[in-house]
DONU-195719 format. One record per atom (N, C-alpha, C, CB): x, y, z; residue in three letters. Coordinates in steps of 0.1 Angstrom, whole numbers, plus 5000, padded with zeros to 4 digits. Glycine has a CB too. Layout:
BEGIN
XYZALA...
***
This chain:
BEGIN
752887994614MET752588004628MET753287904635MET750987994632MET754187924639PRO755087814653PRO754487724657PRO755287864668PRO754787604658GLU753787574673GLU754287584683GLU753287444675GLU753487544695SER753787574708SER753787454714SER752987654714SER754987474722ALA755287364730ALA755287404746ALA756587314726ALA754887384751PRO754287444766PRO755187324775PRO751887434769PRO756087424785ALA756887374792ALA756387274801ALA757587464797ALA757787164803VAL756887034808VAL757687054828VAL757486824796VAL756687044833PRO757087044848PRO758086944855PRO755987024854PRO759187064860ARG760186934862ARG760186794868ARG760986984867ARG758886784878SER758986654883SER758486534871SER758086664896SER758186574857ARG757486504846ARG759086494837ARG755886594839ARG759686564838ALA760586564828ALA761186424826ALA761586654832ALA761686364830PRO762486204832PRO761386184820PRO762386084850PRO759886124826VAL758886044816VAL758286164801VAL757385984829VAL759086224801ALA758786354790ALA759886304783ALA758786544796ALA761286334787TYR762286294779TYR761986134773TYR763586304787TYR761786054781GLY761385904778GLY760785854765GLY760485844787GLY759285974763LEU757885954754LEU759186014742LEU755886064758LEU759586114741VAL760186194732VAL761386104723VAL760686344741VAL761986014731LEU762885934725LEU761985804717LEU763985894737LEU761085794726LEU759985644719LEU759785744705LEU757785584730LEU759185854709ALA758085914693ALA759285954685ALA756786074695ALA760385994689ALA761585964673ALA761685874665ALA763185954674ALA762385774675GLY762585644672GLY761585554670GLY763285594681GLY760285564669GLY759085514668GLY758585504652GLY758385604676GLY758985644646ILE758885744636ILE760185684624ILE759085934645ILE761485714630PHE762585654626PHE762485534622PHE763385654635PHE761285464625ALA761785324623ALA760985294616ALA761985234635ALA759585334609VAL758485324604VAL759085374588VAL757185424612VAL759685504585THR760185564576THR761385454571THR760485704581THR762485424580MET763485344574MET762585194574MET764985354583MET761885134580GLY761385014575GLY761084994561GLY760384984582GLY759885094558ALA759885114543ALA759985134537ALA759585114538ALA761185204539ARG762385254526ARG762985144525ARG763585394528ARG764185074537GLN765184994537GLN764484874534GLN765884984548GLN763584824534SER762584684528SER762384674513SER760884694534SER762684794508MET762184824492MET762684694484MET762984994484MET764184724488GLY765084664479GLY764484484478GLY766584684486GLY763884434484LEU763584274484LEU762684274475LEU762984194498LEU762184404463PHE761284364455PHE761484434446PHE760084354458PHE762884474440LEU763684504429LEU763484384420LEU765184534433LEU763684294427SER763584184418SER762084154415SER764384044424SER761384104418VAL759784094414VAL759584274409VAL758584044432VAL759584374405ILE759184474402ILE760084454387ILE759484594414ILE760684424390ASN761484404376ASN760884304365ASN763184354380ASN760684164373SER760384094361SER758184114363SER761283904361SER757884184368THR756584254369THR756084344355THR756784354381THR757384444358THR757584574349THR757884524336THR758784674353THR759284454338GLY760184444326GLY760884574325GLY759484424312GLY761184654328LEU761584804328LEU763184754330LEU760784914343LEU763584664333GLY765184644331GLY765784714347GLY765784744315GLY767084644351LEU767584704367LEU767784764367LEU768084694375LEU768584834357ALA769084974357ALA767585124358ALA770084984339ALA766785054350SER765785154353SER765285154364SER764985164345SER764785044369ILE764285054385ILE765685064392ILE763284914391ILE767085094392SER767585124401SER767985284402SER768485034402SER767285334389LEU767285474387LEU765985514394LEU767385514372LEU764985474399ALA764085524408ALA764485504422ALA762785474406ALA765285424423PHE765685414443PHE767085504440PHE766185194454PHE767585514428GLY768685634432GLY768285764433GLY769685634423GLY767385794427VAL766285934421VAL765985974439VAL764285854407VAL765185834445GLY764585834462GLY765885854468GLY763685684469GLY767085814467GLN768185824478GLN768585984474GLN769685694477GLN768286064462MET769386194461MET768086294465MET770286224443MET766486274463TRP765586364464TRP765486394484TRP764086304455TRP765686234489TRP765886234503TRP766886344507TRP766186104509TRP767686304503GLY768686414509GLY768686554504GLY770186364507GLY767686624492LEU767486754488LEU766486744502LEU766986804471LEU765286734500THR764386734511THR764586784523THR763986634512THR765986704528GLN766286704546GLN766786934549GLN768586524551GLN767586954540PRO767587094545PRO766587184547PRO768387144539PRO765187184537LEU764087234535LEU763387174547LEU763587224521LEU763387084553ALA762587004562ALA763487074574ALA762486824559ALA764487054574GLY765387154588GLY764687284584GLY767487184588GLY764787354576ILE764487484577ILE762987544584ILE764587524565ILE762587444575VAL760987464580VAL760687434596VAL759887354572VAL760987284601ALA761287254610ALA761887384624ALA762087154605ALA762987434619ASP763387544631ASP762787624634ASP764287614631ASP762287674618ARG761187814617ARG759687784626ARG760587844599ARG759487684621TYR757687684625TYR757687514633TYR756287694605TYR758587434635GLY758187374642GLY758287184638GLY756887444643GLY758587074642ALA758686954639ALA757786844633ALA758986924648ALA756686934645GLY755186824644GLY754686794635GLY753986864649GLY754586964626ARG753886924613ARG754286884603ARG753286994609ARG756086874602VAL756686864593VAL756786734597VAL757686944589VAL757186644605LEU756786504607LEU755486444600LEU756686494621LEU754886524605LEU752786454601LEU753086464583LEU750786644608LEU753386534580PHE753386564562PHE754086474556PHE754086704557PHE755286434568GLY756386354558GLY756186234560GLY757786374560GLY755186204569LEU754486044572LEU753286044563LEU754086004589LEU752686104558LEU751686104554LEU752186094538LEU750886214559LEU753386154530LEU753586144516LEU754485964520LEU754686304509LEU755485934529VAL755185804528VAL754985704525VAL754885784529VAL753385704533ALA752085614531ALA751885604518ALA750785664537ALA751685774512LEU751085724501LEU751685664485LEU750485814500LEU753085734488GLY754285664477GLY754485554480GLY755785724475GLY754585454492THR754685354487THR753385264488THR755685314493THR752085324491ALA750985234485ALA750985224468ALA749385304490ALA751685354463LEU751485354453LEU752285254442LEU751485484452LEU753185194450VAL754385124441VAL754085024432VAL755385064448VAL752984924439PRO752384834431PRO751784854420PRO751784764437PRO750884984415LEU750485014406LEU750885104396LEU749685014408LEU752785144399MET753385184386MET754285114380MET753985284387MET753685174366THR754785004355THR755585094346THR753584854340THR755585184346THR756785224340THR757885364346THR756285254327THR759185344341THR759985424351THR759785554359THR760985444344THR759285614351PHE758685784355PHE757585754366PHE757785894341PHE756685654366GLY755785584378GLY756485604388GLY755485444378GLY757585514388LEU758185424398LEU759185554404LEU759085254392LEU759385644400ILE760385774399ILE759485854411ILE760385864382ILE758385894406VAL757385914416VAL756985874425VAL756585914413VAL756785724422ALA756285684439ALA757085684447ALA755785554443ALA758685614441ILE759785574450ILE760485664455ILE760585494443ILE760685734437GLY761685854442GLY761086014447GLY762785884428GLY759786034443VAL759586134455VAL758986164462VAL759586204453VAL757286044461LEU756286094470LEU756886024487LEU754586034464LEU757385874482ALA757885814494ALA759385904500ALA758085634490ALA760285884493ALA761885954496ALA761486084499ALA763085954483ALA760586154498GLY760086294496GLY759886314516GLY758286294483GLY758486204517GLY757986174528GLY758886164537GLY757386084528GLY760186034534ALA761286014545ALA762286104552ALA761985944540ALA762386194537GLY762986334543GLY762286454547GLY763686394534GLY761186484548PHE760486544560PHE760186454573PHE759286584555PHE760386324571ALA759986274589ALA761586214589ALA758386104592ALA762486244585GLY763886224584GLY764786244597GLY764286304573GLY765986204594PRO766886214606PRO767186334610PRO768086154605PRO767786434600SER767786604597SER766586664612SER766886644575SER765486654609VAL764586674616VAL764486584633VAL763686654607VAL764386514630LEU763986364647LEU765386424653LEU764186104643LEU766286404651LEU767386394658LEU768186524660LEU768086294653LEU767486674653SER767186774659SER766486774671SER766786844652SER765386754668ALA764186754684ALA764586694694ALA762586674682ALA765286594684THR765386494702THR766686574708THR765986284700THR767686654698ALA769086714706ALA768186854714ALA770686764692ALA767286904709ARG766786994716ARG766487004728ARG765987024711ARG765186844730LEU764686804740LEU765386784749LEU764086714739LEU766286714747ALA767286614754ALA768386724763ALA768186514740ALA768586704775PRO769986744785PRO771286714776PRO770286644802PRO771886864772PRO773186814766PRO773986654769PRO774186934769PRO774386674783ALA774886574786ALA774386464780ALA774986574796ALA773386424782LYS772586304774LYS772086284756LYS771186324782LYS772686414748ARG772586434735ARG773186294726ARG773386554733ARG773986224733GLY774886124720GLY774285984724GLY776986114722GLY774085964738ILE773185824741ILE771885854734ILE772885794758ILE770786004733ALA770086024729ALA769585994713ALA770186104735ALA770486074706SER771585994692SER770785854690SER773585944699SER771985814695GLY771785664696GLY770385554693GLY772085644710GLY769785624705ILE768785554711ILE767685604696ILE768285624732ILE767985694691VAL766585724679VAL767485654669VAL765985914673VAL768585674667ASN769185644653ASN769085434651ASN771385724655ASN768985374664ALA768585294668ALA767185234664ALA768785324676ALA766085324665GLY765185284660GLY764685254646GLY764685334664GLY765485384639GLY765385304624GLY765685174624GLY766485354613GLY767185184629SER767384994625SER766484864631SER768984934631SER765984944644PHE765084824651PHE763584834634PHE764284894674PHE763184964635GLY762284934616GLY762584814608GLY762685064602GLY764284834602GLN764684774591GLN764684604600GLN766284854583GLN765184604606PHE764484444609PHE763384384615PHE765284374617PHE762784464620VAL761084404618VAL760284444603VAL760084464630VAL760284524599PHE759684504584PHE760084444575PHE759384594578PHE761484394576VAL761784264563VAL761384144565VAL763284244558VAL761584104575PRO760384004577PRO759283994573PRO760083984586PRO758284114582ILE756984114577ILE756584124564ILE756384214583ILE757784204556ALA757384204541ALA757784114533ALA757684304535ALA758784004540GLN758883884537GLN758183784537GLN759583854541GLN756883724545GLY755983714553GLY754583734548GLY756383784563GLY754383844543ILE753183874537ILE753483894521ILE752483994545ILE754083914518THR754683844502THR754283704502THR756583834499THR755083624506ALA754583464509ALA753383414509ALA754883414520ALA752483514519LEU750983484516LEU749983544513LEU750483444524LEU749983654505ALA749483714498ALA749883784485ALA749083774505ALA751383774486GLY751883854474GLY752383964473GLY751083864467GLY753484004468TRP754284114466TRP753584284467TRP754884084451TRP752184294463ALA751784484461ALA751284424473ALA750584594445ALA750584344477ILE749584354493ILE750684374504ILE748484184498ILE752084314503ALA753284314512ALA753384484513ALA754784224504ALA753584514501ILE754184694500ILE752784794503ILE754984754480ILE752184724501GLN750584834507GLN749984844523GLN748884764498GLN750484714527SER750384694541SER751684754544SER750284544545SER752584764541MET754084874550MET753285014551MET756184904538MET753185074539ALA751985214533ALA750785194546ALA750985164511ALA750385104554ALA749585124563ALA749885144579ALA748985034562ALA751085064579ILE751685054593ILE752585214597ILE752884904592ILE753185284585VAL753585394583VAL752185494591VAL753985394567VAL751285474590LEU750285544594LEU749985584612LEU749285484588LEU750585424614LEU750485434632LEU751185514637LEU750885324640LEU752385554629ALA752985664639ALA752785834638ALA754585654638ALA751385834628LEU750885984633LEU751185994644LEU749686014633LEU750685984654PRO750286044668PRO751786094675PRO749485924679PRO752586024671ALA754086054675ALA754586174670ALA754985954670ALA754286264662ALA754386364658ALA753986474665ALA753986344648ALA752986474673TRP752486554683TRP753786564694TRP750986494689TRP754286484698LEU755286484711LEU756386604706LEU756186304713LEU756786554695LEU757986644690LEU757786764685LEU758586574680LEU756586874690ARG756586984685ARG756987114693ARG755386994682ARG757087174683GLY758287274690GLY759387294682GLY758887224704GLY760287414681SER760887464673SER762387514681SER759887574667SER763187494669SER764287534677SER764787694680SER765287474670SER763387724671ALA763487904675ALA763287954686ALA762787994669ALA762087854686GLN761487864706GLN762587824716GLN760087734710GLN763087714713ALA763987664722ALA765287794725ALA764687524715ALA765487864713ALA766487964715ALA765888094720ALA767087994704ALA764488104720ALA763688204728ALA763488224747ALA762188164722ALA763488074748ASN763188054760ASN764688024765ASN761987954763ASN765687994761ALA767088004773ALA767188174772ALA769087914767ALA766688294764ALA766888404763ALA765988454775ALA766688444750ALA764888404773ALA763988464782ALA764388414803ALA762288394775ALA765188304801ALA765488204815ALA766588284821ALA766088034814ALA767388424809ALA768988464813ALA768288624813ALA770588404799ALA767488694813PRO767388804815PRO768488944816PRO766788794823PRO769888894828SER770688954827SER771988944818SER770788964837SER771888834809ALA772688844798ALA772788934791ALA772688774791ALA773488994783ALA773889114775ALA773089054757ALA776089134777ALA772189154755PRO771789114743PRO772389104734PRO771189144740PRO772288994723VAL773088954715VAL772488934699VAL773688844722VAL772888974686HIS772188974677HIS771888804671HIS772889084669HIS770788764674ALA770588654662ALA770788614655ALA770188624657ALA771188454656GLU772188464636GLU771088404633GLU774088354630GLU770888434618THR769488434608THR769688294603THR769488564594THR768688204602THR769488054590THR770388114580THR768087964578THR770288194575ARG771188214561ARG772588224567ARG770688364550ARG772788324578GLU773888314582GLU774388234590GLU774088394586GLU773788174591ALA774188004601ALA774987924586ALA772187884609ALA773887914578ILE774887824567ILE775587884558ILE774287724559ILE776188004560ARG777088044554ARG778288064561ARG776788134549ARG778388004575ARG779088014584ARG779687904584ARG778588054594ARG778587774583ALA778887674581ALA779987644567ALA777687614581ALA778987704558MET779887654545MET781487674543MET779287724532MET781687804551ARG783287824556ARG784287744564ARG783187934564ARG783487684571GLU783987584580GLU784387464576GLU783187574589GLU785687414571PRO786387324568PRO785987194573PRO787587364572PRO786087184587SER785787074594SER784387024593SER786087084605SER783387094590TYR782087104585TYR781987054569TYR781487244588TYR782787114565LEU783487044548LEU782886924549LEU785487024544LEU784586884555LEU785286734556LEU784086604563LEU786786754568LEU783286694574LEU782286604577LEU781286574569LEU781786634587LEU780586634560ALA779886624549ALA780386554534ALA779586754548ALA782186544535THR782586444522THR782386294534THR784686484512THR782686324543GLY782586154545GLY781686104550GLY783586094552GLY780386184551PHE778886124553PHE778386094537PHE777786264561PHE779286174525PHE778686104513PHE778885974511PHE779086154501PHE780685934518VAL780985774514VAL779785704518VAL782385694523VAL779285754535CYS778285664542CYS777085654532CYS777785724558CYS776685784525GLY775385754519GLY775485634506GLY774885894515GLY776985634503PHE777185534491PHE776985414495PHE778485544484PHE777485384507HIS777685224514HIS776385154515HIS778185234531HIS775685254524VAL774285204532VAL773085184515VAL773585374548VAL773485284505ALA772085284496ALA772285134484ALA771985464486ALA773585144485PHE774385014477PHE774184864480PHE775885024479PHE773984884497ILE773884724503ILE771884744505ILE775284684524ILE771484854507ALA770284854508ALA769284824500ALA770084934510ALA769884864489THR769084804470THR769584694471THR769584884453THR770984694468HIS771184554461HIS771984474467HIS771884554448HIS771384414483LEU772084314490LEU771684194484LEU771784324505LEU770284194481PRO769184104480PRO769684044463PRO767484184483PRO770284124457GLY770684124444GLY771884044443GLY770984264439GLY772684104456VAL774384054453VAL773783824458VAL776184204473VAL773183864468VAL772483704474VAL772583614467VAL771083684477VAL771083654456ALA770883604444ALA771883564432ALA770183684439ALA773283674429ALA774183644418ALA774883534432ALA775383794409ALA775283534441CYS775783404444CYS775083274442CYS776083414456CYS773883294438GLN772983144438GLN772483134450GLN773782994433GLN772583174461LEU771983144473LEU770083164473LEU772983234484LEU769683124481PRO767983104483PRO767983264486PRO767382974499PRO766683314481PRO765983444482PRO765683514499PRO764683414473PRO765483364506ALA765083384521ALA766383434525ALA764483254530ALA767383464519VAL768683474528VAL768883604525VAL770083384524VAL768683644514GLY768783804514GLY767983904519GLY768683844502GLY766783854526ALA765883894535ALA766183894549ALA764783824534ALA766883814552TRP767583774568TRP768883834566TRP767883574572TRP769483874556ALA770683964553ALA770384084558ALA770983974540ALA769384184551LEU768884294555LEU768384304568LEU768084314547LEU767784164573ALA766784204585ALA767984204596ALA765484074590ALA769584104593ILE770284104605ILE771384254604ILE771083964606ILE771184284593VAL771984434592VAL771484524600VAL771984494578VAL770184504604GLY769284614612GLY769184574625GLY767784644608GLY769084444628LEU769584414641LEU770784454648LEU769684304642LEU771684424639PHE773084464647PHE773384614645PHE774584364641PHE772584684636ASN772784824634ASN772384874650ASN771884874621ASN771184834656ILE770584864670ILE772284864680ILE769084704674ILE772784734680VAL773884774687VAL775084834685VAL774084704693VAL775384844672GLY776084964668GLY775885104673GLY775984974654GLY774385114672SER774185274673SER774285284691SER772385344664SER773585184698PHE773785184710PHE775385214717PHE773085064714PHE776285144711ALA777785154713ALA778085264711ALA778585084707ALA777585294696MET778085464693MET777785584704MET777485524679MET776685564705GLY775885644719GLY776485654728GLY774785594726GLY777285554733TRP777985494746TRP779185574747TRP778385344746TRP779585514733ALA780985584732ALA781485764730ALA781485514720ALA780585774725ILE780585934721ILE781086024733ILE778885974717ILE780585994746GLY780886074755GLY782186024761GLY779786074763GLY783185914758ARG784385864762ARG785385904752ARG784285714764ARG785085904735TRP786185944730TRP786086054719TRP786785824727TRP786886104713ARG786786194700ARG785986124690ARG788286214694ARG785086174687MET783586154679MET784586144666MET782186314679MET785686224656LYS786086214643LYS786886084647LYS786986344637LYS787586074660SER788285934657SER787085784654SER789085894674SER786085794664LEU784985664659LEU784885674645LEU783185664667LEU784285804641LEU784185814626LEU785185744618LEU784185964622LEU786185804620ALA787585744610ALA787485594614ALA789385834615ALA787285494626LEU787685344633LEU786385294623LEU787485314655LEU784685344621VAL783985264615VAL784285254601VAL782885294617VAL784585364594TYR784685414581TYR785785294578TYR785285584580TYR786685274583ALA787785184581ALA787685024585ALA788785254590ALA786685004597ALA786784874598ALA785584854585ALA786384824615ALA784484944579ARG783784914569ARG784784884555ARG782685024567ARG785584924550GLY786284904543GLY786884754544GLY786884994544GLY787184764557LEU788084614560LEU787084494560LEU788784614577LEU785684484563ALA784684454562ALA784484344546ALA784084574563ALA784484494541VAL784084444525VAL784984374517VAL783684564515VAL786484404524LEU787484354516LEU787384164520LEU788984444520LEU787084144531VAL787684024535VAL786183954528VAL788184014555VAL784683994528PHE784083944523PHE784083894508PHE783384004526PHE784884014500LEU784783984487LEU785483854483LEU785384104480LEU786683834489PHE787483704484PHE787283594497PHE789383744479PHE785983574503ALA785683494512ALA784283384502ALA785183604527ALA784383264503PRO783383234497PRO782183244503PRO783483134493PRO781283224488LYS779983334491LYS779183194500LYS778883434472LYS779183134509THR777983064516THR777083134526THR778482944523THR775583104532GLU775083154538GLU775783214547GLU774383094540GLU776083094558ALA776983164571ALA777883304567ALA778283044576ALA778583284557VAL779683384556VAL778483524549VAL781283324542VAL777483534543VAL776683614539VAL776283644551VAL775783584530VAL775883574559LEU774983634574LEU775783704586LEU774183484583LEU777183644582VAL777983734594VAL778583844586VAL779183644602VAL778883844575PHE779184004567PHE777984094572PHE779084014548PHE776684074567ALA775584144570ALA775684184588ALA774284044566ALA776084104594ALA775784124610ALA777184274609ALA776383904625ALA778384214607PHE779284304607PHE779084454603PHE780184254599PHE778984434592ILE778084524581ILE777184694592ILE776484364573ILE776084584599GLY775084614607GLY775884694617GLY774284484613GLY776684684624LEU777184694638LEU778084864629LEU778484524646LEU778484834616THR779185014614THR777885074600THR781685014606THR776685034603TYR775885034589TYR775685214590TYR774284924588TYR774585274601LEU774285404603LEU774685414621LEU772385424598LEU775785344623SER776285434638SER777385554636SER776985314649SER777285554624THR777885744620THR777285834623THR777885794606THR776285804621VAL774685894623VAL774985964638VAL772785764625VAL775185914647PRO775185964660PRO776486064662PRO775285834670PRO777586034659PRO779086154660PRO778886244647PRO781086054659PRO778186214641THR777986274633THR777286424635THR777586184627THR776086354639VAL774786494644VAL775686514659VAL772586414648VAL776586474662GLY777086534674GLY777886614673GLY777386464681GLY778586614660LEU779886714660LEU779086854649LEU781586604649LEU778286854645VAL777386924639VAL776787034654VAL776286824630VAL776486964659ALA775487024671ALA777087094681ALA774386854681ALA778387064681LYS779387094689LYS779587194682LYS780386994691LYS779587204664PHE780287304663PHE779387454663PHE781087264650PHE778287394661PHE776787574657PHE776187584667PHE775287574645PHE775987444677GLY775187444687GLY773787394681GLY775087584695GLY772787434690THR771187314681THR770187464675THR769587174700THR770587584676ALA769487674675ALA769187604656ALA770087884678ALA769887644651HIS770087594635HIS770387454635HIS771187664626HIS770387324640MET770687234638MET769687134628MET770987204649MET768887144629ALA767687054614ALA768687124603ALA765287124612ALA768887244598THR768987284590THR770587254587THR768387414590THR771787264593LEU772687274586LEU773087054587LEU773787424593LEU772487044597PHE772786854598PHE771786794585PHE772086764616PHE770786914583GLY769986834565GLY771186884558GLY768086914555GLY771886974555PHE772686964545PHE773686884543PHE772987044543PHE774586794557VAL774986664554VAL774386584553VAL775586634559VAL772986544556MET772386444550MET771986444530MET771086444558MET772286544529LEU772286604513LEU773386504511LEU772486784508LEU774586574517SER775886504508SER775586394512SER777486534510SER774986324521HIS775086174526HIS774286054515HIS774286174542HIS772886164508GLN771986134500GLN772286094483GLN770986244502GLN773586214476ILE774286194470ILE774786094470ILE774886264470ILE775786054478GLY775885914475GLY774985834475GLY776485864481GLY774185804485GLY773685714479GLY772985734469GLY773085654486GLY772485824461PHE772185804448PHE773285744436PHE771785924444PHE774485764439LEU775285684428LEU775685554439LEU776785804420LEU775185554448GLY775385364453GLY774385294447GLY775285304471GLY772985354448ALA772085234441ALA771485274427ALA770785194450ALA772085374420TRP772085374406TRP772985304400TRP772185484401TRP774585314402LEU775585224400LEU775585104399LEU776185234406LEU775085074413GLY774684914414GLY774384854405GLY773884874421GLY773084924402GLY772484854388GLY773084854374GLY771184914385GLY773784934372LYS774584954358LYS775484884361LYS775085094353LYS776484884374SER777484764372SER777284634367SER777884734383SER775784614374PHE775784424371PHE775584434357PHE774384304379PHE775084594353GLU774584514338GLU775384544329GLU773184554330GLU776284644333TRP778084604322TRP778584504325TRP779584704323TRP779184444337THR779684314340THR779184224343THR780284314349THR777984184348GLY777784084353GLY777784054366GLY778384034349GLY778084124375SER778784094388SER778384224394SER780484074387SER778784244408TYR779184334417TYR780084414421TYR778984284423TYR780984334416ASP782484384422ASP783284474419ASP783284304422ASP782684534411TRP783084674412TRP782884724417TRP782884734407TRP781484714423MET781084824436MET781784814446MET779784814443MET782184674451TRP782784644465TRP783984714464TRP782884484469TRP784784704452TYR785684784451TYR785684914454TYR786084774442TYR784985004449ALA784385084450ALA784385144468ALA783285044442ALA783785074472ASP783185074486ASP784685054495ASP781884934489ASP785484994488ILE786785014497ILE787885114497ILE787484934496ILE788085164483VAL788385244485VAL787785364487VAL788985244480VAL786285424488LEU785785524493LEU786385484511LEU784085534489LEU785985394518ALA785585344531ALA787585444533ALA784985104533ALA788285364530ALA789685424532ALA789985594533ALA790385374518ALA788985624522GLY789285754518GLY788885844529GLY788485784504GLY787185834533ALA786485854545ALA787085824560ALA785385774544ALA787885754561ALA788485734578ALA789685824577ALA789085564584ALA789985864564LEU791585974566LEU790686114565LEU793285954548LEU790086144558ILE789786274562ILE788986314571ILE789486334554ILE788486214580HIS788286334592HIS789186324602HIS787086334599HIS790586284603LEU791486334609LEU791486444612LEU792186314605LEU791686524603PRO791886684603PRO790586784609PRO792086734588PRO789586734612ILE788986794619ILE788486824631ILE788686784616ILE788386914637ARG788786994648ARG787587004652ARG789487124647ARG787086934665GLU786186924673GLU786387054684GLU786286774677GLU785887144680ALA785787264688ALA784487344681ALA787187354688ALA783887484689ARG782687554690ARG782887654675ARG782587634708ARG782787634668VAL782887724659VAL782187884659VAL782387654649VAL783188004664PRO782788094667PRO781488184659PRO783888144669PRO780688224663VAL780188364652VAL780488474655VAL778788394649VAL780488514646ARG781188694644ARG779988804641ARG782388714629ARG779788834652LEU778488864647LEU778389024656LEU776988724650LEU777789134656ALA778089264666ALA776989174680ALA777289454658ALA777089294693ALA776289254696ALA775689384695ALA776389174707ALA773789354697VAL772889434699VAL772789574706VAL772189374703VAL772789694705PRO772989754717PRO771989814721PRO773889834717PRO772289814731ALA771089764747ALA769989894743ALA772089784770ALA
***
């Protein structure tokens, strides 16, 4: 049974809109904070279990893949039955999977805790549902800045969670730190109620508000997916987002390992991850502002090109603490700033009726790249004793992503459906 979402009185609309952004940003903060800070514990999990870096990286890689696979399913359920229940279920799974990590001593156990439960929960409470709910509840003119604000919430979570996890680890040990993060995730449960309602209800309300319009056959989810898969611009967008996933997962999982390989203190790795989150807040807000002024495909091409240039400079620069932190800051500016224009293009192509579903498939492409970034990072280090080949791959993929966004057509994709007889 779909969730009820009563209409908000006109006088209270600004307050409700602000609460929507706060709720979506808060949920994204706790899920991203819990997931992105797990890279801090990769080394200690390895030393505690003796499983090897590649095996543990496989659990992280499965998590990236499963996070992506759950997003289209979460989007379909949210579009039909409402976002609130989907988000509630996802938050509970994130908390459960995170709490179980210190208890797992085998590769299979880590895959279940990190790769299935925590990552699957983060998929159900992830950007496909959060950003589509925001797009549905936000005024059309404010969707760009709204997606930027929600995206910044995820970055804020990373910025806050990483030093908290590092501090609790120093005081009480890594197991208590991970389970404390699981408890913090539960604090976001009330926010799911504010995002209740579905895109199907929004479309029905819009139709009821314009009874004089000619009745039109409502596009089903299957028809929307089929139409998207035939659209070249949508496929190019999803391909570019694959590259984003590769970059983000590699950095989130292995940046502390990169710092350790440079013979720098572990605290530098923690601060580097926190700075990535802090500067991504700036990048997300800036991108939300820029969407209303420049073409989204051009902004995406610029972000990928800048990311590749930053990696190239870092690769040949001396690996000092200052260089690592400056690199983290620059990567942070481009880290998840790809999300608002990607969401914006999906909404521009197809509208918001099936937004969670169609953006969910784009996120699936992102997380296939994320699986390869997380897993190959560990394999590359085992094979070569360094992360250099991963940086080379980052540069090549960034250049390719910058180029494939240029042919994208920023226009509404027409619905080729017959009108329903009066």
